[in-house]
PDB file of N, CA, C and O in Angstrom, chain B, residues numbered from 101:
ATOM      1  N   LEU B 101     -13.998 -38.765 -11.209  1.00  0.00           N
ATOM      2  CA  LEU B 101     -14.064 -40.106 -12.029  1.00  0.00           C
ATOM      3  C   LEU B 101     -13.095 -40.905 -11.665  1.00  0.00           C
ATOM      4  O   LEU B 101     -12.576 -41.562 -12.567  1.00  0.00           O
ATOM      5  N   VAL B 102     -12.628 -41.060 -10.386  1.00  0.00           N
ATOM      6  CA  VAL B 102     -11.390 -41.959 -10.202  1.00  0.00           C
ATOM      7  C   VAL B 102     -12.055 -43.449 -10.483  1.00  0.00           C
ATOM      8  O   VAL B 102     -13.222 -43.734 -10.214  1.00  0.00           O
ATOM      9  N   GLY B 103     -11.323 -44.124 -10.932  1.00  0.00           N
ATOM     10  CA  GLY B 103     -11.342 -45.385 -11.540  1.00  0.00           C
ATOM     11  C   GLY B 103     -12.346 -45.906 -12.494  1.00  0.00           C
ATOM     12  O   GLY B 103     -12.997 -46.946 -12.597  1.00  0.00           O
ATOM     13  N   ILE B 104     -12.191 -44.391 -13.393  1.00  0.00           N
ATOM     14  CA  ILE B 104     -13.072 -44.565 -14.754  1.00  0.00           C
ATOM     15  C   ILE B 104     -11.604 -44.598 -15.653  1.00  0.00           C
ATOM     16  O   ILE B 104     -10.665 -43.807 -15.567  1.00  0.00           O
ATOM     17  N   ASP B 105     -11.746 -45.784 -16.534  1.00  0.00           N
ATOM     18  CA  ASP B 105     -10.875 -45.653 -17.606  1.00  0.00           C
ATOM     19  C   ASP B 105     -11.005 -44.728 -18.769  1.00  0.00           C
ATOM     20  O   ASP B 105     -11.996 -44.909 -19.476  1.00  0.00           O
ATOM     21  N   PRO B 106     -10.134 -43.712 -19.113  1.00  0.00           N
ATOM     22  CA  PRO B 106     -10.148 -42.946 -19.817  1.00  0.00           C
ATOM     23  C   PRO B 106     -10.479 -43.369 -21.434  1.00  0.00           C
ATOM     24  O   PRO B 106     -11.104 -42.669 -22.231  1.00  0.00           O
ATOM     25  N   ASN B 107      -9.917 -44.641 -21.684  1.00  0.00           N
ATOM     26  CA  ASN B 107     -10.069 -45.008 -22.922  1.00  0.00           C
ATOM     27  C   ASN B 107     -11.397 -45.463 -23.355  1.00  0.00           C
ATOM     28  O   ASN B 107     -11.533 -45.702 -24.555  1.00  0.00           O
ATOM     29  N   LYS B 108     -12.525 -45.641 -22.466  1.00  0.00           N
ATOM     30  CA  LYS B 108     -13.717 -46.259 -22.570  1.00  0.00           C
ATOM     31  C   LYS B 108     -14.817 -45.118 -22.232  1.00  0.00           C
ATOM     32  O   LYS B 108     -16.035 -45.274 -22.325  1.00  0.00           O
ATOM     33  N   VAL B 109     -14.237 -44.103 -21.879  1.00  0.00           N
ATOM     34  CA  VAL B 109     -15.210 -43.241 -21.202  1.00  0.00           C
ATOM     35  C   VAL B 109     -15.391 -41.654 -22.776  1.00  0.00           C
ATOM     36  O   VAL B 109     -14.432 -41.201 -23.400  1.00  0.00           O
ATOM     37  N   THR B 110     -16.310 -41.389 -22.887  1.00  0.00           N
ATOM     38  CA  THR B 110     -16.285 -40.486 -23.993  1.00  0.00           C
ATOM     39  C   THR B 110     -16.202 -39.000 -23.120  1.00  0.00           C
ATOM     40  O   THR B 110     -16.284 -38.993 -21.892  1.00  0.00           O
ATOM     41  N   VAL B 111     -16.063 -38.009 -23.763  1.00  0.00           N
ATOM     42  CA  VAL B 111     -16.123 -36.453 -23.382  1.00  0.00           C
ATOM     43  C   VAL B 111     -17.229 -36.187 -22.754  1.00  0.00           C
ATOM     44  O   VAL B 111     -17.345 -35.867 -21.571  1.00  0.00           O
ATOM     45  N   GLU B 112     -18.312 -36.360 -23.796  1.00  0.00           N
ATOM     46  CA  GLU B 112     -19.751 -35.940 -23.391  1.00  0.00           C
ATOM     47  C   GLU B 112     -20.311 -36.734 -21.916  1.00  0.00           C
ATOM     48  O   GLU B 112     -20.965 -36.110 -21.080  1.00  0.00           O
ATOM     49  N   GLU B 113     -19.977 -38.064 -21.765  1.00  0.00           N
ATOM     50  CA  GLU B 113     -20.197 -38.535 -20.559  1.00  0.00           C
ATOM     51  C   GLU B 113     -19.405 -38.293 -19.398  1.00  0.00           C
ATOM     52  O   GLU B 113     -19.885 -38.562 -18.297  1.00  0.00           O
ATOM     53  N   ALA B 114     -18.218 -37.804 -19.499  1.00  0.00           N
ATOM     54  CA  ALA B 114     -17.591 -37.074 -18.469  1.00  0.00           C
ATOM     55  C   ALA B 114     -17.586 -35.695 -17.949  1.00  0.00           C
ATOM     56  O   ALA B 114     -17.227 -35.273 -16.849  1.00  0.00           O
ATOM     57  N   MET B 115     -18.132 -34.996 -19.127  1.00  0.00           N
ATOM     58  CA  MET B 115     -18.556 -33.489 -18.848  1.00  0.00           C
ATOM     59  C   MET B 115     -19.399 -33.012 -17.810  1.00  0.00           C
ATOM     60  O   MET B 115     -20.124 -33.692 -17.083  1.00  0.00           O
ATOM     61  N   SER B 116     -19.248 -31.850 -17.806  1.00  0.00           N
ATOM     62  CA  SER B 116     -20.471 -30.927 -16.833  1.00  0.00           C
ATOM     63  C   SER B 116     -21.284 -30.377 -17.664  1.00  0.00           C
ATOM     64  O   SER B 116     -20.892 -29.443 -18.365  1.00  0.00           O
ATOM     65  N   THR B 117     -22.902 -30.976 -17.762  1.00  0.00           N
ATOM     66  CA  THR B 117     -23.647 -29.862 -18.311  1.00  0.00           C
ATOM     67  C   THR B 117     -24.288 -28.796 -17.697  1.00  0.00           C
ATOM     68  O   THR B 117     -25.276 -28.450 -18.344  1.00  0.00           O
ATOM     69  N   SER B 118     -24.092 -28.129 -16.667  1.00  0.00           N
ATOM     70  CA  SER B 118     -24.347 -27.224 -15.957  1.00  0.00           C
ATOM     71  C   SER B 118     -23.306 -26.509 -16.000  1.00  0.00           C
ATOM     72  O   SER B 118     -22.328 -27.002 -15.437  1.00  0.00           O
ATOM     73  N   VAL B 119     -23.118 -25.093 -16.673  1.00  0.00           N
ATOM     74  CA  VAL B 119     -22.379 -24.161 -16.858  1.00  0.00           C
ATOM     75  C   VAL B 119     -22.738 -22.809 -16.066  1.00  0.00           C
ATOM     76  O   VAL B 119     -23.930 -22.523 -15.951  1.00  0.00           O
ATOM     77  N   TYR B 120     -21.979 -22.154 -15.639  1.00  0.00           N
ATOM     78  CA  TYR B 120     -21.856 -20.589 -15.064  1.00  0.00           C
ATOM     79  C   TYR B 120     -21.222 -19.801 -16.241  1.00  0.00           C
ATOM     80  O   TYR B 120     -20.126 -19.844 -16.802  1.00  0.00           O
ATOM     81  N   SER B 121     -22.392 -19.038 -16.396  1.00  0.00           N
ATOM     82  CA  SER B 121     -21.683 -17.664 -16.971  1.00  0.00           C
ATOM     83  C   SER B 121     -22.164 -16.832 -16.498  1.00  0.00           C
ATOM     84  O   SER B 121     -23.010 -16.913 -15.608  1.00  0.00           O
ATOM     85  N   VAL B 122     -21.606 -15.551 -17.133  1.00  0.00           N
ATOM     86  CA  VAL B 122     -21.797 -14.252 -16.827  1.00  0.00           C
ATOM     87  C   VAL B 122     -21.452 -13.275 -18.018  1.00  0.00           C
ATOM     88  O   VAL B 122     -20.925 -13.717 -19.039  1.00  0.00           O
ATOM     89  N   ASN B 123     -21.696 -12.212 -17.898  1.00  0.00           N
ATOM     90  CA  ASN B 123     -21.290 -11.300 -18.799  1.00  0.00           C
ATOM     91  C   ASN B 123     -20.120 -10.428 -18.580  1.00  0.00           C
ATOM     92  O   ASN B 123     -19.664 -10.497 -17.438  1.00  0.00           O
ATOM     93  N   PRO B 124     -19.614  -9.746 -19.271  1.00  0.00           N
ATOM     94  CA  PRO B 124     -18.328  -8.986 -19.355  1.00  0.00           C
ATOM     95  C   PRO B 124     -18.577  -7.793 -17.844  1.00  0.00           C
ATOM     96  O   PRO B 124     -17.743  -7.614 -16.956  1.00  0.00           O
ATOM     97  N   GLU B 125     -19.995  -7.109 -17.948  1.00  0.00           N
ATOM     98  CA  GLU B 125     -20.028  -6.296 -17.062  1.00  0.00           C
ATOM     99  C   GLU B 125     -20.437  -6.801 -15.515  1.00  0.00           C
ATOM    100  O   GLU B 125     -20.687  -5.980 -14.632  1.00  0.00           O
ATOM    101  N   THR B 126     -20.468  -7.961 -15.335  1.00  0.00           N
ATOM    102  CA  THR B 126     -20.931  -8.677 -14.061  1.00  0.00           C
ATOM    103  C   THR B 126     -20.062  -8.092 -12.764  1.00  0.00           C
ATOM    104  O   THR B 126     -18.872  -7.988 -13.059  1.00  0.00           O
ATOM    105  N   PRO B 127     -20.243  -7.854 -11.965  1.00  0.00           N
ATOM    106  CA  PRO B 127     -19.012  -7.182 -10.511  1.00  0.00           C
ATOM    107  C   PRO B 127     -17.828  -8.469 -10.209  1.00  0.00           C
ATOM    108  O   PRO B 127     -18.375  -9.401  -9.619  1.00  0.00           O
ATOM    109  N   LEU B 128     -17.112  -8.589 -10.342  1.00  0.00           N
ATOM    110  CA  LEU B 128     -15.917  -9.128  -9.843  1.00  0.00           C
ATOM    111  C   LEU B 128     -16.287 -10.304  -8.408  1.00  0.00           C
ATOM    112  O   LEU B 128     -16.059 -11.497  -8.209  1.00  0.00           O
ATOM    113  N   ASP B 129     -17.034  -9.076  -7.538  1.00  0.00           N
ATOM    114  CA  ASP B 129     -17.376  -9.773  -6.160  1.00  0.00           C
ATOM    115  C   ASP B 129     -18.563 -10.892  -6.354  1.00  0.00           C
ATOM    116  O   ASP B 129     -18.622 -11.900  -5.651  1.00  0.00           O
ATOM    117  N   GLU B 130     -19.530 -10.576  -7.431  1.00  0.00           N
ATOM    118  CA  GLU B 130     -20.794 -11.623  -7.179  1.00  0.00           C
ATOM    119  C   GLU B 130     -20.063 -12.571  -8.208  1.00  0.00           C
ATOM    120  O   GLU B 130     -20.302 -13.771  -8.069  1.00  0.00           O
ATOM    121  N   VAL B 131     -19.380 -12.276  -9.013  1.00  0.00           N
ATOM    122  CA  VAL B 131     -18.733 -13.769  -9.719  1.00  0.00           C
ATOM    123  C   VAL B 131     -18.089 -14.552  -8.631  1.00  0.00           C
ATOM    124  O   VAL B 131     -18.487 -15.650  -8.243  1.00  0.00           O
ATOM    125  N   VAL B 132     -17.031 -13.879  -8.155  1.00  0.00           N
ATOM    126  CA  VAL B 132     -16.213 -14.939  -6.914  1.00  0.00           C
ATOM    127  C   VAL B 132     -17.235 -15.186  -6.057  1.00  0.00           C
ATOM    128  O   VAL B 132     -17.040 -16.340  -5.674  1.00  0.00           O
ATOM    129  N   SER B 133     -18.254 -14.746  -5.515  1.00  0.00           N
ATOM    130  CA  SER B 133     -19.299 -15.320  -4.652  1.00  0.00           C
ATOM    131  C   SER B 133     -19.843 -16.645  -4.919  1.00  0.00           C
ATOM    132  O   SER B 133     -19.797 -17.630  -4.181  1.00  0.00           O
ATOM    133  N   GLU B 134     -20.445 -16.516  -6.254  1.00  0.00           N
ATOM    134  CA  GLU B 134     -21.059 -17.600  -7.010  1.00  0.00           C
ATOM    135  C   GLU B 134     -20.015 -18.918  -7.065  1.00  0.00           C
ATOM    136  O   GLU B 134     -20.294 -20.094  -6.830  1.00  0.00           O
ATOM    137  N   MET B 135     -18.814 -18.376  -7.426  1.00  0.00           N
ATOM    138  CA  MET B 135     -18.000 -19.593  -7.643  1.00  0.00           C
ATOM    139  C   MET B 135     -17.829 -20.077  -6.568  1.00  0.00           C
ATOM    140  O   MET B 135     -18.028 -21.292  -6.544  1.00  0.00           O
ATOM    141  N   SER B 136     -17.490 -19.553  -5.498  1.00  0.00           N
ATOM    142  CA  SER B 136     -17.235 -20.153  -4.055  1.00  0.00           C
ATOM    143  C   SER B 136     -18.683 -20.887  -3.541  1.00  0.00           C
ATOM    144  O   SER B 136     -18.735 -22.001  -3.020  1.00  0.00           O
ATOM    145  N   LEU B 137     -19.514 -20.252  -3.734  1.00  0.00           N
ATOM    146  CA  LEU B 137     -20.827 -20.784  -2.979  1.00  0.00           C
ATOM    147  C   LEU B 137     -21.024 -22.345  -3.738  1.00  0.00           C
ATOM    148  O   LEU B 137     -21.349 -23.311  -3.048  1.00  0.00           O
ATOM    149  N   HIS B 138     -20.867 -22.433  -4.742  1.00  0.00           N
ATOM    150  CA  HIS B 138     -21.313 -23.511  -5.848  1.00  0.00           C
ATOM    151  C   HIS B 138     -19.731 -24.333  -6.380  1.00  0.00           C
ATOM    152  O   HIS B 138     -19.583 -25.274  -7.160  1.00  0.00           O
ATOM    153  N   LYS B 139     -18.851 -23.653  -5.715  1.00  0.00           N
ATOM    154  CA  LYS B 139     -17.262 -24.667  -6.048  1.00  0.00           C
ATOM    155  C   LYS B 139     -17.292 -24.771  -7.594  1.00  0.00           C
ATOM    156  O   LYS B 139     -16.933 -25.737  -8.268  1.00  0.00           O
ATOM    157  N   TYR B 140     -17.738 -23.718  -7.976  1.00  0.00           N
ATOM    158  CA  TYR B 140     -17.393 -23.556  -9.809  1.00  0.00           C
ATOM    159  C   TYR B 140     -15.879 -23.360 -10.075  1.00  0.00           C
ATOM    160  O   TYR B 140     -15.353 -22.322  -9.675  1.00  0.00           O
ATOM    161  N   GLY B 141     -15.198 -24.231 -10.682  1.00  0.00           N
ATOM    162  CA  GLY B 141     -13.911 -24.142 -11.359  1.00  0.00           C
ATOM    163  C   GLY B 141     -13.530 -22.765 -12.199  1.00  0.00           C
ATOM    164  O   GLY B 141     -12.457 -22.188 -12.027  1.00  0.00           O
ATOM    165  N   SER B 142     -14.417 -22.367 -13.011  1.00  0.00           N
ATOM    166  CA  SER B 142     -14.442 -21.483 -13.659  1.00  0.00           C
ATOM    167  C   SER B 142     -16.151 -20.729 -14.045  1.00  0.00           C
ATOM    168  O   SER B 142     -17.231 -21.236 -13.742  1.00  0.00           O
ATOM    169  N   ALA B 143     -15.986 -19.745 -14.596  1.00  0.00           N
ATOM    170  CA  ALA B 143     -17.232 -18.839 -15.212  1.00  0.00           C
ATOM    171  C   ALA B 143     -16.945 -18.395 -16.627  1.00  0.00           C
ATOM    172  O   ALA B 143     -16.046 -17.611 -16.933  1.00  0.00           O
ATOM    173  N   VAL B 144     -17.840 -19.000 -17.509  1.00  0.00           N
ATOM    174  CA  VAL B 144     -18.023 -18.373 -19.021  1.00  0.00           C
ATOM    175  C   VAL B 144     -18.243 -16.936 -18.951  1.00  0.00           C
ATOM    176  O   VAL B 144     -18.918 -16.329 -18.119  1.00  0.00           O
ATOM    177  N   VAL B 145     -17.621 -16.500 -19.879  1.00  0.00           N
ATOM    178  CA  VAL B 145     -17.806 -14.750 -19.878  1.00  0.00           C
ATOM    179  C   VAL B 145     -18.767 -14.774 -21.213  1.00  0.00           C
ATOM    180  O   VAL B 145     -18.154 -15.060 -22.241  1.00  0.00           O
ATOM    181  N   MET B 146     -19.784 -14.590 -21.322  1.00  0.00           N
ATOM    182  CA  MET B 146     -20.649 -14.423 -22.563  1.00  0.00           C
ATOM    183  C   MET B 146     -20.984 -12.906 -23.118  1.00  0.00           C
ATOM    184  O   MET B 146     -20.911 -11.966 -22.326  1.00  0.00           O
ATOM    185  N   SER B 147     -21.357 -12.681 -24.514  1.00  0.00           N
ATOM    186  CA  SER B 147     -21.491 -11.215 -24.749  1.00  0.00           C
ATOM    187  C   SER B 147     -22.308 -11.782 -26.221  1.00  0.00           C
ATOM    188  O   SER B 147     -21.834 -12.620 -26.988  1.00  0.00           O
ATOM    189  N   ASN B 148     -23.464 -11.183 -26.359  1.00  0.00           N
ATOM    190  CA  ASN B 148     -24.463 -11.227 -27.624  1.00  0.00           C
ATOM    191  C   ASN B 148     -24.355 -13.074 -27.791  1.00  0.00           C
ATOM    192  O   ASN B 148     -24.007 -13.616 -28.840  1.00  0.00           O
ATOM    193  N   GLU B 149     -24.610 -13.578 -26.942  1.00  0.00           N
ATOM    194  CA  GLU B 149     -24.856 -15.187 -27.116  1.00  0.00           C
ATOM    195  C   GLU B 149     -23.460 -15.863 -27.379  1.00  0.00           C
ATOM    196  O   GLU B 149     -23.485 -17.020 -27.797  1.00  0.00           O
ATOM    197  N   LYS B 150     -22.090 -15.175 -27.150  1.00  0.00           N
ATOM    198  CA  LYS B 150     -20.616 -15.818 -27.978  1.00  0.00           C
ATOM    199  C   LYS B 150     -20.002 -16.077 -26.697  1.00  0.00           C
ATOM    200  O   LYS B 150     -20.529 -15.576 -25.704  1.00  0.00           O
ATOM    201  N   VAL B 151     -19.145 -16.664 -26.594  1.00  0.00           N
ATOM    202  CA  VAL B 151     -18.274 -16.724 -25.480  1.00  0.00           C
ATOM    203  C   VAL B 151     -16.873 -15.968 -26.033  1.00  0.00           C
ATOM    204  O   VAL B 151     -16.145 -16.110 -27.016  1.00  0.00           O
ATOM    205  N   VAL B 152     -16.900 -15.119 -24.903  1.00  0.00           N
ATOM    206  CA  VAL B 152     -15.964 -14.121 -25.356  1.00  0.00           C
ATOM    207  C   VAL B 152     -14.595 -14.424 -24.313  1.00  0.00           C
ATOM    208  O   VAL B 152     -13.463 -14.044 -24.611  1.00  0.00           O
ATOM    209  N   GLY B 153     -14.912 -15.155 -23.084  1.00  0.00           N
ATOM    210  CA  GLY B 153     -13.758 -15.392 -22.301  1.00  0.00           C
ATOM    211  C   GLY B 153     -14.045 -16.536 -21.279  1.00  0.00           C
ATOM    212  O   GLY B 153     -15.234 -16.822 -21.142  1.00  0.00           O
ATOM    213  N   ILE B 154     -13.193 -17.187 -20.591  1.00  0.00           N
ATOM    214  CA  ILE B 154     -13.308 -17.826 -19.169  1.00  0.00           C
ATOM    215  C   ILE B 154     -12.486 -17.341 -18.171  1.00  0.00           C
ATOM    216  O   ILE B 154     -11.291 -17.068 -18.276  1.00  0.00           O
ATOM    217  N   PHE B 155     -13.256 -17.241 -17.109  1.00  0.00           N
ATOM    218  CA  PHE B 155     -12.467 -16.578 -15.687  1.00  0.00           C
ATOM    219  C   PHE B 155     -12.700 -17.965 -14.687  1.00  0.00           C
ATOM    220  O   PHE B 155     -13.644 -18.541 -14.147  1.00  0.00           O
ATOM    221  N   THR B 156     -11.089 -18.123 -14.812  1.00  0.00           N
ATOM    222  CA  THR B 156     -10.859 -19.277 -14.005  1.00  0.00           C
ATOM    223  C   THR B 156     -10.366 -19.272 -12.109  1.00  0.00           C
ATOM    224  O   THR B 156     -10.454 -18.165 -11.578  1.00  0.00           O
ATOM    225  N   THR B 157     -10.030 -20.102 -11.470  1.00  0.00           N
ATOM    226  CA  THR B 157      -9.785 -19.863 -10.195  1.00  0.00           C
ATOM    227  C   THR B 157      -8.259 -19.306 -10.203  1.00  0.00           C
ATOM    228  O   THR B 157      -7.776 -18.749  -9.218  1.00  0.00           O
ATOM    229  N   VAL B 158      -7.568 -19.509 -11.386  1.00  0.00           N
ATOM    230  CA  VAL B 158      -6.127 -18.784 -11.496  1.00  0.00           C
ATOM    231  C   VAL B 158      -6.629 -17.693 -11.614  1.00  0.00           C
ATOM    232  O   VAL B 158      -6.163 -17.023 -10.693  1.00  0.00           O
ATOM    233  N   ASP B 159      -7.487 -16.934 -12.346  1.00  0.00           N
ATOM    234  CA  ASP B 159      -7.569 -15.558 -12.610  1.00  0.00           C
ATOM    235  C   ASP B 159      -8.303 -14.751 -11.001  1.00  0.00           C
ATOM    236  O   ASP B 159      -8.072 -13.606 -10.613  1.00  0.00           O
ATOM    237  N   VAL B 160      -9.044 -15.607 -10.445  1.00  0.00           N
ATOM    238  CA  VAL B 160      -9.335 -15.204  -9.210  1.00  0.00           C
ATOM    239  C   VAL B 160      -8.152 -14.965  -8.237  1.00  0.00           C
ATOM    240  O   VAL B 160      -8.181 -13.985  -7.493  1.00  0.00           O
ATOM    241  N   CYS B 161      -6.968 -15.954  -8.222  1.00  0.00           N
ATOM    242  CA  CYS B 161      -5.778 -15.960  -7.312  1.00  0.00           C
ATOM    243  C   CYS B 161      -5.263 -14.878  -7.798  1.00  0.00           C
ATOM    244  O   CYS B 161      -4.741 -14.237  -6.886  1.00  0.00           O
ATOM    245  N   HIS B 162      -5.130 -14.211  -9.125  1.00  0.00           N
ATOM    246  CA  HIS B 162      -4.228 -13.138 -10.031  1.00  0.00           C
ATOM    247  C   HIS B 162      -4.882 -11.961  -9.235  1.00  0.00           C
ATOM    248  O   HIS B 162      -4.204 -11.053  -8.754  1.00  0.00           O
ATOM    249  N   ALA B 163      -6.297 -12.036  -9.122  1.00  0.00           N
ATOM    250  CA  ALA B 163      -6.946 -10.465  -8.829  1.00  0.00           C
ATOM    251  C   ALA B 163      -6.765 -10.475  -7.182  1.00  0.00           C
ATOM    252  O   ALA B 163      -6.818  -9.443  -6.513  1.00  0.00           O
ATOM    253  N   LEU B 164      -6.600 -11.446  -6.775  1.00  0.00           N
ATOM    254  CA  LEU B 164      -6.604 -11.439  -5.187  1.00  0.00           C
ATOM    255  C   LEU B 164      -4.978 -10.746  -4.884  1.00  0.00           C
ATOM    256  O   LEU B 164      -4.612  -9.911  -4.057  1.00  0.00           O
ATOM    257  N   SER B 165      -4.437 -11.294  -5.653  1.00  0.00           N
ATOM    258  CA  SER B 165      -2.987 -11.154  -5.506  1.00  0.00           C
ATOM    259  C   SER B 165      -2.687  -9.316  -5.656  1.00  0.00           C
ATOM    260  O   SER B 165      -2.148  -8.537  -4.870  1.00  0.00           O
ATOM    261  N   GLU B 166      -3.225  -9.128  -6.846  1.00  0.00           N
ATOM    262  CA  GLU B 166      -2.995  -7.705  -7.218  1.00  0.00           C
ATOM    263  C   GLU B 166      -3.773  -6.721  -6.159  1.00  0.00           C
ATOM    264  O   GLU B 166      -3.392  -5.566  -5.970  1.00  0.00           O
ATOM    265  N   LEU B 167      -4.640  -7.163  -5.642  1.00  0.00           N
ATOM    266  CA  LEU B 167      -5.674  -6.233  -4.929  1.00  0.00           C
ATOM    267  C   LEU B 167      -4.834  -6.472  -3.608  1.00  0.00           C
ATOM    268  O   LEU B 167      -4.667  -5.364  -3.098  1.00  0.00           O
ATOM    269  N   LEU B 168      -4.278  -7.389  -2.897  1.00  0.00           N
ATOM    270  CA  LEU B 168      -3.555  -7.653  -2.015  1.00  0.00           C
ATOM    271  C   LEU B 168      -2.170  -6.475  -1.735  1.00  0.00           C
ATOM    272  O   LEU B 168      -1.938  -5.700  -0.807  1.00  0.00           O
ATOM    273  N   LYS B 169      -1.441  -6.792  -3.013  1.00  0.00           N
ATOM    274  CA  LYS B 169      -0.312  -5.978  -3.401  1.00  0.00           C
ATOM    275  C   LYS B 169      -0.414  -4.441  -3.133  1.00  0.00           C
ATOM    276  O   LYS B 169       0.497  -3.733  -2.703  1.00  0.00           O
ATOM    277  N   THR B 170      -2.057  -3.933  -3.558  1.00  0.00           N
ATOM    278  CA  THR B 170      -2.015  -2.215  -3.737  1.00  0.00           C
ATOM    279  C   THR B 170      -2.549  -2.064  -2.394  1.00  0.00           C
ATOM    280  O   THR B 170      -2.186  -0.989  -1.917  1.00  0.00           O
ATOM    281  N   ARG B 171      -3.451  -2.910  -1.421  1.00  0.00           N
ATOM    282  CA  ARG B 171      -3.897  -2.685  -0.343  1.00  0.00           C
ATOM    283  C   ARG B 171      -2.406  -2.628   0.948  1.00  0.00           C
ATOM    284  O   ARG B 171      -2.339  -1.853   1.902  1.00  0.00           O
ATOM    285  N   LEU B 172      -1.697  -3.359   0.683  1.00  0.00           N
ATOM    286  CA  LEU B 172      -0.575  -3.558   1.485  1.00  0.00           C
ATOM    287  C   LEU B 172       0.450  -2.089   1.454  1.00  0.00           C
ATOM    288  O   LEU B 172       1.078  -1.584   2.385  1.00  0.00           O
ATOM    289  N   LYS B 173       0.366  -1.759   0.375  1.00  0.00           N
ATOM    290  CA  LYS B 173       1.317  -0.487   0.105  1.00  0.00           C
ATOM    291  C   LYS B 173       0.727   0.643   1.116  1.00  0.00           C
ATOM    292  O   LYS B 173       1.241   1.761   1.159  1.00  0.00           O
TER     293      LYS B 173
END
């Protein structure tokens, strides 16, 4: 939204209506692959039609960091 005046644009106009959602049991490799393939910045974690969390690219980095630490020992 470069060049857009934030004082004249509503959240509804700026937001993405396409949401990537998963359930808590979805394998991590599947979620990360989808996020990478479609360049999603996050996945909304849903259980029983309710949001129970948001898995972000920062969470991906944290998981990768933990994996690398354990693999390098």
